[in-house]
Each structure stands twice: as structure tokens, then as C-alpha cells.
N, C-alpha and C positions, 0 to 999 in steps of 0.2 A: 666701451669702456672695459666691458665684461673680455669680450675678445681678445683684447690687448691684452687682460691681464692672465688670461689661461694659455696665451702663446697659439693661439688661432687665427688671431688677425694681424693686420702689419698699418702703422703709421700712414702709409702710402694709399691706402685705400680710401675710397673715397664714402663721407659718411652723410647719410641723408639728414636733415633735420625738419623739426616742424616749424610752420609757422607762427608768429607771434601771435596770439589772439587777444584781443581786447579785453580789459577787465570787466568782471562782471556788472561792477558799479557802469559802466558804459551801455549796457546792455537795458538797465534797468529805466536809464533816464532818456533815452534816444527815442525820439519821436513827441516828447514831452515838450509843447510850446514854449513853456518860460525856459525851458532849459536852453534851445537854440537861443531864444530871445537873449540871454544870461551871456551866453558865449561869444553872439554877435557885438553885443556892447563891449565885452571883454577886448575881442578880438580888433574891432575897427572904431573904436572911440578910444584907445591907448588907455585906459583905465587901469589893465594891469598891473604895471612897475607900482601904481600910487597905491592901489589896494593893497596889494603885496607887502610895499613898506609899512601901510597902518597895520595888517595883519600881524607880520613880524613885532611890533613895536606892541601891539596889543597882548600878543601872545607872552610875550615875555613879562611884561606888567603883570597879566594874570598869575603865572606862575610865581613872581617874586612875592604878589601879595597874598597867596591863596597860604592858610593858615596851617600849621603843623597837624597833623596826623596825630593823635592821642595816644591811639593805640601804637603807634610806631615809636614813640616817644619812650611807652614805659615796655614795650618790646622789642628789642633789636634782632635783627635775623639770627637766627640758628645757623650756626658754620657747620653743621651736622646734621643736614636732614636725608633720608632716605628718597631715592628716586628722583633729587635735584642735584644737578652739576655746580650749583650755585648755593651761598649761604640765601636763607628762604625763611618766612614766618609761616611756611602752609607746611602743614602735614596733609600729606597724600592720603585719601580714603578709596578705596578701590570696592566697589559692591559687589556682591556674587550676584549670578543670575535671579537666586532667590529673592534675596534683598533685595533687588532693583525689585523685580514685578510687587513685593510687598508696599515698596514706597509708592509704585503707581497706583494700587488698588486702594491706598488708603489716601491719597490726595482726589483720587476719583471721588471715594465716597464721601469726602470733604468737600468738594465742589472747588476745588483748587487746583492749578497745575503743578507739575514737579520744578518746573523752574519757578514759579510766584512762592510754593513752601521751601525750595533750598534758597532761595534770597532771602524769605523771611528769615529762617534758621541763621543763615551768617550775619545777618544785621542784628538779631539776639546776641549770638556768639561775640561781637563787636561790643556791643552795650555792656555786657557782664562786666568785663575788666577794668571798667572807665568812669565807672559810676562816681562823681563827684558834682559839686555846685557848677563848676567849669562848665561841664558836659549838658547840662540841661536844656540850652537854647541848640547843640549841633545838630547838623543836619551829615549821615554818612553816606557815602557814596557808595554804590554798589552796582556790580559788573555782571553784564550777562551778555548774551551773543543773540543776533537773529540771523534766520536762514535768507540769505538774500534771492536765493533760485525762486521763491513765494513773489517776488516783485519783479520778475524779468518776463517782457514782452518781446517778443515769443520768447517761448524756454527754449535755453542754450541745448545743445545734441549731446549724445551720451560720452562723445569723446571731447568735450571741453573739460579739461581737469583746471582747476586753477580755487581761489581760496573765497567760497561764495558766503561769507561772512558778513555783517557789520558788529561790529563790536562797541557795546554802548558802555560809556562810561559817566554818563550823565543822568544818572538814576537816581535820585538824592530820597533816603528817609530820616523820618525827624528819630531823634533818641528817644529809648523809652527807658525808663527809669525802675527798678526792682524787678521781681521774680514773679509779680501779678499778670503778667500779661498773657491772653488766651491766645496760642500759640496759631491753631488753625485760624481763628477768626482773622489774625496780621495776614497770616497765609492766603486767606480770600481777598482781604484787602489789597494786599500786594499782588494779586495775580490779576484784580480789574485794572489796575495804575499800570501794569506793565500791558496787558491787551490794549488800554488807549493810549499807552507812548505807541506801541508799534503800528495803530492804525491810523495816527496822525502822519507819520513817516516825516519827522522832523529831521533825523536822522540822515534820511536824503538827500534833502535840502542842503543841508551841512556840510554832508560828504561832496555835493557839486559844487557848492563853494568853495570850499577848502582847495579841492582837486583842481578847480578852476582859474583859483590865483596863482596858487604854490606851483600848479605842473608836477604833482606826483609823481613818480614813475611808477610803472604798473608793473607788478610782480607776479602777475596771473599768465601762463604759459599754456 
């Protein structure tokens, strides 16, 4: 494309293409006996269409019945957010190298990970503006990413370009009221919950079930 743009190439030139590589999730689950058995049942027992139909109905029912996010109700998207091409509720904060080092050192000193501290801070930030009687029984979802390379066996080669990330959206924390919460204690508790969540690898099974039934297209190349 660069050669065509600057006039040094022509449309008749043969262009080499890289072979498509499997998504990283397939590297994670290959060789696992339960995965092979699951795919065998789907492929040879005719269950995939039935399970796909049930999955689509369940997902639709879940989305329809999911309660409204109280934060979203009170704070609509801001149409003018820096570094965002669309309306958003987020304010982007970029830490300097010095600030990043200070955050890492503070987390180490307080026996928690940076992910645990950020997740706890975001949770408290969401709880603060929605303090009312309806909120006391809420469980607020938190998002974080898990490096998928750690689960690959064997490890992918250096030329393997792809999106090696499991996006976690099923991590819930109880609503906390008031300003008397000890932040570092919450960060430590959140760190331990995240470590346990990662250790169980439930998201690997979830991704396997959904990809097997829905036959999701791979975007890794």
C-alpha cells in the first residue's frame, strides 16, 4: 500500500500475504482433553444448532432483564471528551513515567497489585455519586484485561501478531456507602479476588463454550 501511495509500485505487482494464524484462544485450549471432548460432542452429536438457539435466547433474555446502571442514568455521555471520537463518560488520564513509578511503588508497599488498586479506586469512584437507598444492594461490575500469553502452551513465536487478551466483564464488587472505606484494605481484598479469579480460569471455559457454539470469527492475524 505504501509503494502504491508513493508511486514506486503498481497494481499488477504480485503481493505476498501472510497466512492467517489461529486465534490465541485455540493455542490456550489445544491439547486439553475436555476441549476435545466438547468439540467432538458438538460436531458429531448434532447439538450445536440446538445450543446456539438456546444461547441466543438466553443472552437476549439476560440483556433485557439486566437492571439499568444507576451511574449511567445520572450521568449521560459527554459529547466533548478529549481523545475520544464518540460521546463518552470517561475522562482519559495519562500518567507520566514518574507518576507511574510512584503508583507501582505505593502498590508494592501496600501488598497489592496495580490492577487491584485501580479496580478498587474505580469502584469507589462509581459508588460515590450514587449514594442512595436503592444502591445499598447493588453489585457493580468492573473491567480488567488478562494477558492470554500466560496460558499458551507452547508459547507463540515472536512473529505471531494478535490480540492476546481475555476481556473480563464478569467481576462484581459490592456497593460501599460513605467515605469511611479504607482504600488500601479494599485494594488488597480486590487484588486477592482478582488473583483467585485468574487462577480458576473460568473465563477460558466460558470463551471455549461460546466460541464452540457461536463459531465466532477470528480476528487474529
